N, C-alpha and C positions, 0 to 999 in steps of 0.2 A: 376057812370054810368057803366052799363054792357057793356063789349066789345064784338063785334061780334067774333064768333069762326072762327079760320083759321087753316087749316091743311097744313103743309109742309111735303110732302111725297117724300123721295128719293128712287129710284129704282136702284138696282145694275146691273152690266153688265151681270151677269149669267141669269138674266130674260130677258134682252134685246136679249141675244143670242138665245133664244128659242121662235119661232113665236107663238106656242100654249100657252105657259105660259104668254107671253107678252099680247096676245089678251085677255086672262082671266083677267089678272091684270088691263088692261085699262078699261074693262068693269066694274070691281069692283070699280076702281077709279072714273069712271063717275057716279056711283051710290051713291057715297058719297055726301051728301047734303051740301050746303053752300060753303063758299070761300075756295079756295085750290090752292096750287102751287106744281108742280111736278118738281123734279130735277133728272136728270138721269146721269149715267155713260156710259160705253160702252167700257171698257178697253180691253176685249178680242178681240173684233172686230178690235180695233186699232192695237193690237199686231199682229193679223193675217195679216192685211194689211201691216204692217211694215215688217213682215217676207217675204211676197211675193215680196217686193221691196228690199230685202236684207238689211234691217235696223234692227239692234238688239235692242230689248226692254230690258231696264234695270230698275230694281225695287229695292228699299231699304226700308225695313220695311213697305211694302204695298204702298209705294209712288213711282210714276214714275219719272225717270230721263228724262228730256225733252231737247234734243239738237234741232237745227234748223230743221233738217230733220223730227225728231219725232213731233215737233210742227205742221208742215205741215200736217202730218198724223192725229194727233188727232183733229185738226181743221176741216179737211175734214170729219172725221168720227163722232165726237161728235156734232159739230155745224151744220154739213151738213146732212149726210146720216141718222144717228140715230135720230137726233132731228126732222127732217122733216117726217120720217116714223112714229114716235110717234105721232106728231101732226096730220098727216093725219088719223091715226087710231082713234085718239080721236074725230076728226070731224065726223068719221063714227058712233060713238056711240052717237052723239049729244052733245058732250062737246066742247064748243067754245074756243079752245086752241090757244095760240099764242107762237111760238117757239122763244127762245131768247138765245143769248150769253150775256155775261156781257157788251160787247161793244154796243149792241143794247139799244137805249134810255139812254146810259151811265148808265145802271142799276147797274153794279158792276165794280168799278174802283179799281185796286189793285196796289201793288208795287211788283217789282221783288224780289224774295227771296234772301236775302244776303247770300253769301258763308260763311259757318262756318266749321264744320267738314266734311260736304258733299256738293258738288256743284250739286244742283238739276237742274241747267240750266234755261230754260225759263219757270219758275214756278212762279205763282203770289201768294202773301200772302194777305189775306183780313185784313183790318184795321177796327177800330171801326165805321169809317164813310164811309166805302166802298160801302154800299148798299144804292141806292137812293129809300128810302121808299116812297117818294111822287109819283114817277112814278109808282111803283108797286101797290100803293093804287089806282091810277087812273085805272089801269087794273082790279083790283079786284072789285072796286065799279061799274064798267061798265060791269060786268058779264063775263069778260075774264079770262081764266085760263092760267097763265104763265107756260111755260115749258122750264126750263133752262138746257142748256148743260154745261159741265165743262170748258168752254172757257171764259176768262175774258180779260180785257185790262188795260193798265197803263195810259190812257189819252194822250199818246204822239205817238199813232199810232202803238204800239206794242201789239200783242195778246199774252196772257200767259195761260198756262195750270194750272188749279186750281183744287185741290181735290174736287170732287163732294159732299162728306160728309161734308166737311168744308163749301162749298157754301150753302148747306141746313141748316146747323147750324147757319151760319152768317145771312141768310135771316130771319130765325126764330127769332133770337135774335133781329135784327134790327126792325122787325115788331111787337115785343112783347109789345112795348109801345102803339101801336094802336089797337091790336087785342089780343084775348086770344088764344095763339098759342100752338098747339100740333105738335111736330116734330116726324115723323115716318120714321124709316129706314127699308126698305123692301128688303130682299134678299132671298136666296134659302133655308135657315135653319129656324127652328121654332123660333129661337132667339139665346141667348148665351147658349151653351151647355157645360156641364162639360165633356162630351165625344162627340167629333165632329161626331162620327159614330152612336150615339144613340140619336134619336129624343126625347126619353123619359127622357133624362137627362137635360131637360130645366131648366135654372136658371131663376125663375120668377121675381125676384127683385135683383138689384145690387146697393149697396151704394158705396161711394167713397173708403171706406176702403176695401170692398169686391173686388173692381176692382183691387186695389194694390196687394191684396193676390192672386187673380186668375191669374194676370199677372206673379207673381213670380212663381206660380205653373205651368205655361205654358198652362193653360186652355184658356186664352185669349192671342192670338198671331197674327202675320201678320197684315192683313188689319183691323182686329177687334180692334186693339190698337188705331189707329187714330180715328176710328168711335166712340169709347167710350170716348176718350178725347174730341171730339166734343160734345158728348151728355152731359157730365158733365159741360162743358163750357156753353152750352146753358141753362141748368137748373140754373146755378149760375148767369146768366145774365137775368133771368126773363121769360124764356119759361115755360109754365105751366106743360108740361109733355113731356118725351121722351120715345118712345117705339122702340124696335128692334124686328122684327118678319118676318115671311115668307110671301112672296108676295101673295101666294095663300089663305092666311088667312086674307087679308085685309078687307074682308066682316065682320069679327069679331072685327074690330078695337075698337068698342065701348063697348066691353065686356071684362071680365077677361080672355077670352080664347086666347088673342092675345099676343104672344111673351113675351119679357123681358122688364120690366118697370125699367127705370133708375131713381133713387131717391137720394135725398141729404142724 
């Protein structure tokens, strides 16, 4: 039996920061036919809010250290300000969106990340059974478009900050048993670039061994490292395709003109 196509699209904080780019992106997102889910970040806005309140933002390898004060900030920004602005703008395009954190409808329940070499604080790790696929399918089958912020919960009343790329990958993996899933990471660059300052240096395909080599060469660094780890994990667990590309190119997502394709 053929599965319905489902697109999980993750949008980065740099696009969220720009009203004009966000408006263009959400218009293109609305134009995509069929079932879809949007996952968003909002890191720079949270960092700006934290700075105004005298709270230092700490990052390690592209991942945020989240203490109690920073959790309050990211919850207000991700699940509140950014999520509701995105949902309101989608409604204006005619897209019937519903804004969610992982706590809503118990849709993503996680565990607090154990302390190893780094204490990430109040950060949630997603397990194989974290995503409630039944609830998400109800939304999708009734014509609603879930819009997820990067806030989850542990089922015991504790909210936790969870990497938005990981949320997108985990939702895609969980729903791949029921749908033919494409996972699409949208940010400000054309895709993975050999030279970050040269848009013409696009790497059109990356295999696992290419990823290891590019990481050693320093071509892939910072926040792109966990993004591609999540991409390969999704491919390994049944997601049909993973693409990394520019938000303004979303209209070309069904053509060979869009970004970098992650393959086995």
